[in-house]
C-alpha positions as CSV (number, residue, x, y, z in Angstrom):
1,X,-0.1,0.0,0.0
2,X,1.3,3.6,-0.9
3,X,2.1,5.8,2.0
4,X,0.8,9.2,2.4
5,X,4.4,10.6,2.1
6,X,4.8,8.8,-1.3
7,X,1.4,9.9,-2.5
8,X,2.1,13.6,-1.8
9,X,5.7,13.6,-3.1
10,X,4.8,12.3,-6.6
11,X,1.8,14.9,-7.0
12,X,1.7,18.5,-8.0
13,X,-1.1,20.7,-6.5
14,X,-3.7,21.9,-8.9
15,X,-5.6,23.6,-6.1
16,X,-4.5,24.9,-2.8
17,X,-6.9,25.5,0.0
18,X,-5.3,27.9,2.5
19,X,-6.8,28.5,6.0
20,X,-10.2,28.5,4.6
21,X,-12.9,29.7,7.0
22,X,-16.5,30.4,6.5
23,X,-19.1,31.8,8.8
24,X,-22.9,32.8,8.5
25,X,-23.2,35.4,11.1
26,X,-22.1,33.7,14.4
27,X,-22.3,30.1,12.9
28,X,-19.0,28.8,12.1
29,X,-19.1,26.3,9.4
30,X,-15.7,25.8,7.9
31,X,-12.8,26.3,10.5
32,X,-9.5,27.0,9.1
33,X,-9.2,24.3,6.6
34,X,-6.1,23.7,4.5
35,X,-5.4,21.0,2.0
36,X,-4.2,20.5,-1.7
37,X,-6.0,18.9,-4.7
38,X,-3.5,17.2,-7.1
39,X,-3.4,17.6,-10.9
40,X,-5.2,14.6,-12.3
41,X,-6.6,13.3,-9.0
42,X,-10.0,12.0,-8.3
43,X,-10.7,13.3,-4.7
44,X,-13.6,12.6,-2.7
45,X,-14.8,14.5,0.3
46,X,-17.3,12.8,2.9
47,X,-18.6,13.8,6.2
48,X,-21.6,14.0,8.4
49,X,-24.7,15.6,6.9
50,X,-24.7,19.4,7.1
51,X,-21.0,19.5,8.0
52,X,-20.2,22.0,5.2
53,X,-19.3,19.9,2.1
54,X,-21.3,21.9,-0.3
55,X,-20.5,25.1,1.5
56,X,-16.8,24.3,0.7
57,X,-17.7,23.8,-3.1
58,X,-19.5,27.2,-3.2
59,X,-16.6,29.0,-1.7
60,X,-14.1,27.3,-4.4
61,X,-16.5,28.2,-7.2
62,X,-17.0,31.7,-5.8
63,X,-20.8,31.4,-5.4
64,X,-20.4,32.5,-1.9
65,X,-17.5,34.7,-0.4
66,X,-15.1,33.3,2.1
67,X,-14.9,34.8,5.6
68,X,-10.9,34.1,5.9
69,X,-8.4,32.4,3.8
70,X,-8.1,31.8,0.2
71,X,-8.4,29.0,-2.5
72,X,-5.8,29.0,-5.2
73,X,-6.1,27.4,-8.7
74,X,-2.5,27.0,-10.4
75,X,-1.3,29.5,-8.0
76,X,-3.8,32.2,-8.4
77,X,-7.0,33.0,-6.6
78,X,-9.9,30.7,-7.9
79,X,-11.9,32.6,-10.4
80,X,-14.6,31.1,-12.7
81,X,-13.9,33.7,-15.3
82,X,-10.2,32.9,-15.4
83,X,-10.1,29.3,-14.6
84,X,-12.0,26.4,-16.6
85,X,-14.2,25.1,-13.8
86,X,-17.2,22.9,-14.4
87,X,-20.1,21.7,-12.0
88,X,-22.2,18.7,-11.9
89,X,-25.0,18.9,-9.1
90,X,-27.4,16.4,-7.6
91,X,-30.2,17.9,-9.7
92,X,-30.1,17.0,-13.2
93,X,-29.3,20.1,-15.1
94,X,-29.9,19.5,-18.8
95,X,-31.2,22.4,-20.8
96,X,-34.8,21.2,-21.6
97,X,-35.3,23.1,-24.9
98,X,-31.7,21.9,-26.3
99,X,-31.0,18.5,-27.8
100,X,-28.2,16.2,-26.4
101,X,-25.7,17.4,-28.7
102,X,-26.7,21.2,-28.4
103,X,-26.6,20.7,-24.6
104,X,-22.9,19.7,-25.1
105,X,-22.3,22.7,-27.5
106,X,-23.8,25.1,-25.1
107,X,-20.8,25.6,-22.7
108,X,-18.3,25.7,-25.6
109,X,-20.4,28.4,-27.3
110,X,-20.4,30.5,-24.1
111,X,-16.8,30.3,-24.1
112,X,-16.7,31.5,-27.6
113,X,-14.5,28.7,-29.0
114,X,-14.0,28.5,-32.7
115,X,-16.7,26.6,-34.5
116,X,-14.4,23.8,-35.7
117,X,-13.1,23.3,-32.2
118,X,-16.6,23.1,-30.8
119,X,-17.6,20.4,-33.4
120,X,-14.4,18.4,-32.7
121,X,-15.2,18.3,-29.0
122,X,-18.7,17.5,-29.5
123,X,-18.0,14.5,-31.6
124,X,-15.2,13.4,-29.4
125,X,-17.3,13.4,-26.2
126,X,-20.4,12.0,-27.9
127,X,-18.3,9.0,-28.8
128,X,-16.6,8.9,-25.4
129,X,-19.8,8.6,-23.5
130,X,-21.6,6.6,-26.0
131,X,-24.3,9.2,-26.9
132,X,-24.0,9.2,-30.6
133,X,-27.4,7.2,-31.1
134,X,-29.3,9.8,-29.1
135,X,-27.6,12.9,-30.1
136,X,-30.7,14.5,-31.6
137,X,-32.9,13.6,-28.7
138,X,-34.4,16.0,-26.1
139,X,-33.9,15.6,-22.6
140,X,-37.5,14.6,-22.0
141,X,-36.9,11.6,-24.3
142,X,-34.0,10.1,-22.0
143,X,-34.0,8.2,-18.9
144,X,-32.5,9.8,-15.7
145,X,-29.2,8.1,-16.0
146,X,-28.8,9.1,-19.8
147,X,-29.7,12.6,-18.9
148,X,-26.9,12.7,-16.1
149,X,-24.5,11.3,-18.8
150,X,-25.4,14.2,-20.9
151,X,-24.6,16.6,-18.0
152,X,-21.2,14.9,-17.6
153,X,-20.5,15.1,-21.2
154,X,-21.2,18.7,-21.3
155,X,-18.9,19.5,-18.4
156,X,-15.9,17.1,-19.7
157,X,-16.3,18.8,-23.1
158,X,-15.2,22.0,-21.6
159,X,-12.0,20.3,-20.7
160,X,-12.1,22.1,-17.3
161,X,-9.2,22.7,-15.1
162,X,-11.3,21.3,-12.2
163,X,-14.6,19.4,-12.5
164,X,-16.7,19.7,-9.2
165,X,-19.3,17.3,-8.5
166,X,-21.8,17.8,-5.5
167,X,-23.5,14.5,-4.8
168,X,-24.4,14.0,-8.6
169,X,-26.0,10.5,-8.2
170,X,-27.6,10.8,-5.1
171,X,-31.2,10.5,-6.5
172,X,-30.5,7.7,-8.8
173,X,-31.1,4.0,-8.1
174,X,-28.1,1.9,-7.1
175,X,-27.8,0.2,-10.5
176,X,-27.7,3.5,-12.4
177,X,-25.4,4.9,-9.9
178,X,-22.9,2.1,-10.2
179,X,-23.0,2.5,-14.0
180,X,-22.5,6.3,-14.0
181,X,-19.6,5.9,-11.5
182,X,-17.9,3.6,-13.9
183,X,-18.6,6.0,-16.7
184,X,-17.0,8.9,-14.8
185,X,-13.9,6.9,-13.9
186,X,-13.4,5.9,-17.5
187,X,-13.7,9.5,-18.8
188,X,-11.5,10.9,-15.9
189,X,-8.6,8.3,-16.9
190,X,-9.1,9.1,-20.6
191,X,-8.9,12.9,-20.3
192,X,-6.8,13.0,-17.1
193,X,-8.9,15.9,-15.5
194,X,-9.0,16.9,-11.9
195,X,-12.2,15.8,-10.1
196,X,-13.5,16.9,-6.8
197,X,-16.5,14.6,-5.8
198,X,-18.7,15.4,-2.9
199,X,-20.7,12.5,-1.6
200,X,-22.5,11.1,1.6
201,X,-22.1,7.6,0.2
202,X,-19.1,6.0,1.8
203,X,-19.1,2.9,-0.4
204,X,-19.2,5.3,-3.5
205,X,-16.2,7.3,-2.2
206,X,-14.1,4.2,-1.7
207,X,-15.1,2.8,-5.2
208,X,-14.1,6.0,-7.0
209,X,-11.5,7.8,-5.1
210,X,-7.7,8.0,-5.2
211,X,-7.9,9.8,-2.0
212,X,-10.6,10.5,0.6
213,X,-10.9,13.6,2.9
214,X,-13.2,13.1,6.0
215,X,-14.8,16.3,7.4
216,X,-15.8,16.6,11.1
217,X,-19.0,17.8,12.1
218,X,-19.3,21.7,11.9
219,X,-17.4,23.7,12.6
220,X,-15.8,21.6,10.1
221,X,-12.1,20.7,9.8
222,X,-10.3,17.9,8.1
223,X,-10.5,15.1,10.3
224,X,-8.7,12.3,8.3
225,X,-6.9,11.8,5.0
226,X,-7.2,8.1,3.6
227,X,-5.1,7.0,0.5
228,X,-7.4,4.4,-1.4
229,X,-4.6,2.4,-3.1
230,X,-6.8,-0.3,-4.6
231,X,-6.5,-1.7,-8.2
232,X,-9.3,-0.9,-10.6
233,X,-12.0,-2.0,-11.3
234,X,-12.6,-2.3,-7.6
235,X,-14.7,-5.0,-5.9
236,X,-17.0,-4.4,-3.2
237,X,-16.3,-7.7,-1.4
238,X,-12.5,-7.4,-1.6
239,X,-11.4,-7.4,2.0
240,X,-9.2,-4.5,1.5
241,X,-12.2,-2.5,0.1
242,X,-14.3,-3.6,3.0
243,X,-11.8,-2.6,5.4
244,X,-11.3,0.9,4.1
245,X,-15.0,1.4,3.8
246,X,-15.4,0.4,7.6
247,X,-12.5,2.8,8.5
248,X,-14.3,5.7,6.9
249,X,-17.5,4.8,8.4
250,X,-16.0,4.7,11.9
251,X,-14.1,8.0,11.2
252,X,-17.3,9.7,10.3
253,X,-19.3,8.2,13.1
254,X,-17.0,9.3,15.8
255,X,-16.6,13.1,14.9
């Protein structure tokens, strides 16, 4: 098993979270949090319900202001207008009046990429996620799992510096969730993107992540870092998998 020292030593930071603190009035939600997210990493953050996982994502994306501290992307303060960030949320966010392929084109047009580059990316991502056969379909013609694949495709087409995912599979049944987890892992490995995945599902985190950060109950701090050094595809009945899952469960339980 790879040690934490070895894991950190072979990685370059993509995102640096420095002394992040967030308060709402007198309510302290995030308490002086510092950690790095590495280039090309698939990092999962877990923690008790209401501990501040989504608040952290909102600070990183600048949807809400930080009280103290900073978040750097490639050495500069995170700025959605400067850095290519993309977001996938729990609620399916396809644009209902656009076809599958036009949903994927949407963000590329917003970024004003050249027309030939837009079409190149659309064709590439349609092939990558297996959506060519439904490219002309409207979202209402798709299943929930297919819609979420469109959302993932739309965001990966942007080739973001950082893909932020906030419990994107929480409302799907277990079979669909497993399928989309595998889809995400496949695309992440192919495109070598940096992915930050927020989840309350411990088994999901162990199945997907290279590294897991466990947040404490609020005011949230980083309680523990766990390197998930397991081969892929991972097996839920693998004793090593079960051991890590139980360890994360106990870590969250005894905050």
